[in-house]
C-alpha positions in Angstrom: 0.0 0.0 0.0 1.3 3.5 -0.8 0.1 7.0 0.1 -2.1 7.1 -3.1 -4.4 4.3 -2.0 -7.9 5.7 -1.5 -10.8 4.9 0.9 -14.5 5.2 0.3 -15.2 6.5 3.8 -13.7 9.3 5.9 -14.5 11.5 8.9 -15.9 15.0 8.4 -15.4 18.0 10.7 -18.4 17.0 12.8 -16.8 13.6 13.6 -19.3 11.7 11.4 -18.2 9.0 8.8 -19.2 10.1 5.3 -19.2 8.3 1.9 -17.0 9.8 -0.8 -20.0 10.4 -3.2 -21.7 12.5 -0.5 -19.1 15.2 -0.2 -17.6 17.9 -2.6 -14.6 17.0 -4.8 -11.0 17.7 -3.7 -10.0 19.4 -0.5 -13.4 21.0 -0.3 -14.7 17.8 1.2 -13.3 19.0 4.6 -12.6 15.4 5.6 -9.8 13.9 7.7 -8.4 10.5 8.4 -9.8 9.3 11.7 -6.5 7.7 12.6 -3.7 10.1 11.6 -5.9 13.2 11.6 -4.5 14.2 8.2 -6.6 16.2 5.7 -8.0 14.0 2.8 -8.8 14.7 -0.8 -12.1 13.4 -2.3 -11.6 11.9 -5.8 -14.7 11.5 -8.0 -13.0 11.0 -11.3 -12.6 7.8 -13.2 -8.8 8.2 -14.0 -7.5 7.9 -10.5 -8.8 5.8 -7.6 -12.3 6.7 -6.7 -12.3 7.6 -3.0 -10.4 9.6 -0.3 -6.6 10.0 -0.4 -4.2 11.6 2.0 -3.3 15.1 0.9 0.3 14.9 2.0 2.8 12.5 0.2 5.3 12.7 3.1 3.5 11.5 6.1 4.2 8.9 8.7 0.8 7.2 9.0 0.4 3.5 8.4 -2.3 3.0 5.8 -3.1 -0.5 7.1 -4.0 1.0 10.5 -5.8 3.9 8.9 -8.1 1.4 7.1 -8.7 -0.5 10.3 -9.7 2.6 12.2 -12.1 3.7 9.3 -13.8 0.3 9.4 -14.0 0.4 13.2 -15.5 3.9 13.2 -18.0 3.1 10.5 -19.1 -0.1 12.3 -19.8 1.9 15.4 -21.7 4.5 13.5 -23.9 1.9 11.7 -25.0 0.3 14.9 -25.7 3.6 16.6 -27.8 4.9 13.7 -29.6 1.7 12.9 -30.0 0.6 16.6 -29.9 -3.1 15.8 -27.5 -5.9 15.0 -27.7 -9.6 14.0 -26.8 -11.9 16.9 -25.1 -15.3 16.1 -26.2 -18.7 17.4 -25.4 -19.6 21.0 -23.5 -22.9 20.7 -26.3 -24.3 18.4 -28.7 -24.2 21.4 -30.3 -20.8 20.6 -30.7 -19.7 16.9 -29.3 -16.5 15.4 -31.6 -13.5 15.4 -31.8 -9.8 14.8 -31.9 -7.7 18.1 -33.2 -4.1 18.2 -31.8 -1.6 20.8 -33.4 1.3 22.6 -30.1 3.1 23.3 -26.6 2.7 21.9 -23.5 4.2 23.5 -20.2 4.1 21.6 -16.7 4.7 22.9 -14.9 5.9 19.8 -11.4 5.1 21.0 -9.6 2.7 18.7 -6.7 1.8 21.1 -7.3 1.7 24.8 -6.0 0.3 28.0 -9.2 0.2 30.0 -11.6 -2.8 30.2 -14.6 -1.1 28.6 -16.3 -2.4 25.3 -16.6 -0.4 22.1 -20.5 -0.4 22.3 -22.9 -0.6 25.2 -26.4 -1.2 23.8 -29.7 -1.7 25.7 -32.9 -3.3 24.4 -36.4 -2.3 25.1 -36.7 -4.9 27.9 -33.6 -3.4 29.5 -31.2 -6.2 28.5 -27.7 -4.8 28.2 -25.3 -6.0 25.4 -21.6 -5.3 25.1 -20.3 -5.3 21.6 -16.5 -5.5 20.9 -14.9 -5.1 17.5 -11.6 -7.0 16.9 -9.0 -7.4 14.3 -7.4 -10.8 14.6 -4.1 -9.5 13.2 -4.0 -6.5 15.5 -4.2 -6.2 19.3 -6.4 -3.2 20.2 -6.9 -3.7 24.0 -4.3 -4.2 26.6 -6.8 -5.9 29.0 -9.7 -8.2 28.6 -13.2 -6.7 28.5 -15.0 -6.8 31.8 -18.0 -8.9 30.8 -18.6 -11.1 33.8 -22.3 -11.8 34.3 -23.1 -9.8 31.2 -23.8 -10.4 27.5 -20.7 -9.7 25.4 -20.5 -10.2 21.6 -17.2 -10.1 19.7 -17.2 -9.2 15.9 -14.2 -9.7 13.8 -13.9 -6.9 11.2 -10.9 -8.3 9.3 -11.4 -8.4 5.6 -14.5 -6.3 5.5 -14.8 -4.1 2.4 -15.7 -0.4 2.6 -15.4 0.3 -1.2 -19.2 0.8 -1.4 -22.0 2.3 0.6 -23.7 -0.8 2.0 -21.4 -3.8 2.3 -20.4 -3.3 5.9 -24.0 -2.5 6.9 -25.2 -5.7 5.4 -22.4 -7.6 7.2 -23.5 -6.2 10.6 -27.3 -6.2 10.3 -28.2 -9.1 8.0 -25.7 -12.0 8.7 -24.1 -13.8 11.7 -20.6 -14.5 10.3 -17.3 -13.7 11.9 -18.8 -13.1 15.4 -19.0 -15.1 18.6 -20.3 -14.8 22.1 -17.6 -14.1 24.7 -20.4 -14.3 27.4 -24.1 -14.5 27.4 -25.7 -14.5 30.9 -29.3 -14.6 29.5 -28.8 -17.7 27.3 -26.7 -19.5 29.8 -29.3 -19.3 32.5 -32.0 -20.6 30.0 -30.1 -23.7 28.7 -31.7 -26.2 31.1 -35.1 -24.8 30.5 -34.6 -24.9 26.7 -33.8 -28.6 26.9 -36.6 -29.3 29.3 -39.1 -27.8 26.8 -37.7 -30.1 24.2 -38.4 -33.1 26.4 -34.7 -33.6 27.4 -33.1 -33.4 30.8 -29.6 -32.0 31.1 -27.5 -30.5 33.8 -24.8 -27.8 33.4 -21.5 -28.9 35.0 -18.2 -27.2 35.3 -15.0 -28.5 33.6 -13.6 -29.2 37.1 -16.6 -31.3 38.1 -16.3 -33.3 34.9 -12.7 -34.1 35.6 -13.6 -35.7 38.9 -16.6 -37.6 37.5 -16.5 -41.4 38.1 -17.9 -41.9 34.7 -15.4 -39.7 32.8 -14.5 -42.7 30.6 -18.2 -43.3 29.9 -19.0 -39.6 29.5 -22.7 -38.6 29.3 -22.0 -35.1 28.0 -23.7 -33.5 25.0 -21.4 -33.6 22.0 -20.4 -30.7 19.7 -22.5 -30.7 16.5 -19.6 -29.5 14.5 -17.1 -32.0 16.0 -18.9 -35.1 17.3 -15.7 -36.4 18.8 -15.5 -33.5 21.2 -17.9 -32.5 23.9 -19.8 -29.2 23.7 -17.9 -26.6 25.7 -19.6 -23.4 26.8 -17.5 -20.4 28.0 -19.2 -18.4 30.7 -17.5 -15.8 33.0 -14.0 -17.1 32.0 -14.8 -20.7 32.9 -15.7 -23.8 30.8 -18.9 -25.8 31.2 -20.4 -28.9 29.7 -24.0 -30.2 29.4 -24.5 -33.6 31.1 -27.4 -35.8 30.1 -29.1 -36.3 33.5 -31.1 -39.5 32.8 -28.2 -41.2 31.0 -25.9 -40.2 33.9 -28.3 -41.6 36.5 -28.7 -44.9 34.7 -24.9 -45.4 34.2 -24.2 -44.5 37.8 -26.6 -47.2 38.9 -24.7 -49.7 36.8 -21.4 -48.4 38.0 -22.5 -48.8 41.7 -23.7 -52.3 41.2 -20.5 -53.2 39.3 -18.3 -51.6 42.0 -20.3 -53.4 44.7 -19.6 -56.7 43.0 -15.9 -55.8 42.6 -15.7 -55.1 46.4 -17.4 -58.4 47.2 -15.0 -60.3 45.0 -12.1 -58.6 46.5 -13.1 -59.3 50.0 -13.8 -63.0 49.1 -10.3 -63.3 47.6 -8.7 -61.7 50.6 -10.6 -64.1 52.9 -9.4 -67.1 50.8 -5.9 -65.8 50.8 -5.8 -65.5 54.6 -7.4 -69.0 55.1 -4.7 -70.5 52.8 -1.9 -68.7 54.7 -3.3 -69.7 58.1 -3.6 -73.4 57.0 0.0 -73.4 55.6 1.4 -71.9 58.8 -0.5 -74.5 60.9 0.8 -77.3 58.8 4.4 -75.9 59.2 4.0 -76.0 62.9 2.7 -79.6 63.0 5.3 -81.0 60.5 8.0 -83.0 62.2 11.5 -81.7 61.9 13.9 -84.0 60.0 17.2 -84.7 61.8 20.2 -85.2 59.6 23.4 -86.9 60.7 26.5 -84.9 60.6 27.9 -85.3 57.1 31.5 -86.3 56.8 33.2 -83.2 55.6 36.5 -81.5 56.1 36.4 -79.5 59.2 36.9 -75.8 58.6 38.6 -74.1 61.4 36.7 -70.9 62.6 38.1 -68.1 64.7 37.9 -68.7 68.4 35.0 -66.3 69.0 32.9 -67.9 66.2 33.8 -71.5 67.4 32.8 -70.5 70.9 29.5 -69.0 69.7 28.7 -72.0 67.6 29.4 -74.4 70.5 27.6 -72.5 73.2 24.5 -71.4 71.2 24.3 -73.9 68.4 20.9 -75.0 69.6 19.5 -71.5 69.1 20.9 -71.0 65.6 18.9 -71.6 62.4 19.4 -70.8 58.8 16.9 -68.0 59.2 19.3 -66.2 61.5 22.2 -66.4 59.1 23.4 -63.4 57.1 24.0 -65.5 54.0 20.5 -66.9 54.0 18.4 -65.9 51.0 15.3 -64.9 53.0 13.1 -64.6 50.0 13.9 -68.2 49.1 12.6 -69.7 52.4 9.9 -72.2 51.6 8.3 -74.5 54.1 11.2 -74.4 56.5 13.8 -74.9 53.8 16.3 -72.4 52.3 18.7 -72.3 49.4 21.6 -70.2 50.5 24.3 -71.9 48.5 25.9 -73.9 51.3 24.5 -77.2 50.2 27.7 -77.9 48.2 30.0 -77.5 51.2 27.7 -79.7 53.3 27.6 -82.4 50.5 23.8 -82.5 50.6 22.1 -84.4 47.7 19.6 -81.7 47.3 19.9 -77.9 47.2 17.4 -77.3 50.0 19.0 -76.6 53.4 17.2 -77.4 56.7 17.7 -74.9 59.6 19.2 -77.7 61.6 22.3 -77.6 59.3 23.3 -74.3 60.9 24.7 -76.3 63.8 27.4 -77.8 61.5 27.5 -75.2 58.6 31.0 -73.7 58.4 29.6 -70.6 56.6 27.0 -69.7 59.3 27.2 -66.2 60.5 24.5 -64.8 62.8 22.6 -61.7 61.8 23.5 -58.6 63.8 
């Protein structure tokens, strides 16, 4: 874009947006750019671009921003003069419709640091609507609009043409494209009643409540019509909400409780059986006679005096289960496999605790 590019709309000396065909030719139009405040020239001829052009060739204004401000100012003026706008659908629950206003207040500031909307409009039944214009490729506000517990509509003006008299007006008043609800307190409070009138029972639940639901893997939420693999998510007051099918949820919870009760019963039964088996095994171990083995003929390994004295004096009290070298996890039915069966020349690998009396590798646990 260069300085010669022309626009079809400009601001006159009264601060009103005017169409190029409705003002005198040249500098006599007395119009300015609403962004850079520079004087404009109205061109009505066919040889050069039909529209307003900046009078100065050496200026510092950005024409892209100038165009955004012109579209923004014109949109505000259209809604204020027509006192109506076309509202979009509310998550497919409430249909789009045209809404008329009794009063319309416009802000007029393109770039701001406050939390106020561009338009505050009030209907005849005293319902207040906040309308915010946005450009997805340009950040106008430093803070989020204060819309809690209110109705706030966002309209994206990117790509809107202003090269004729009525294109932007038709976009705002006759269609629901490029706009979304940031918040709608009226519709949100009517959702459950809307479904009830249709013979359906739903319950609005927060995203936090859904995350804690026992049926989150068998979710009963209403699905998004545009993406059936995703649940319908409603944004209200900066939080996320879902619609839970009340009857389906109740039925699935009954099945879940019965299944959980059966799981608990089976778990208790298995625990009881386990304790019975363990008790019987311990009783059998206590009643089983202890096998006495004769001392195998083996080469005597001399131990230090303090170990020999300990083995002679307390041999009766020693068992393999008190030995440091015993593999405790391998104890089975009074037998152990600690690796000393080779030195004892036993025919099997299982070592009876009585072998501690003659085991040269015995070392009592500290």
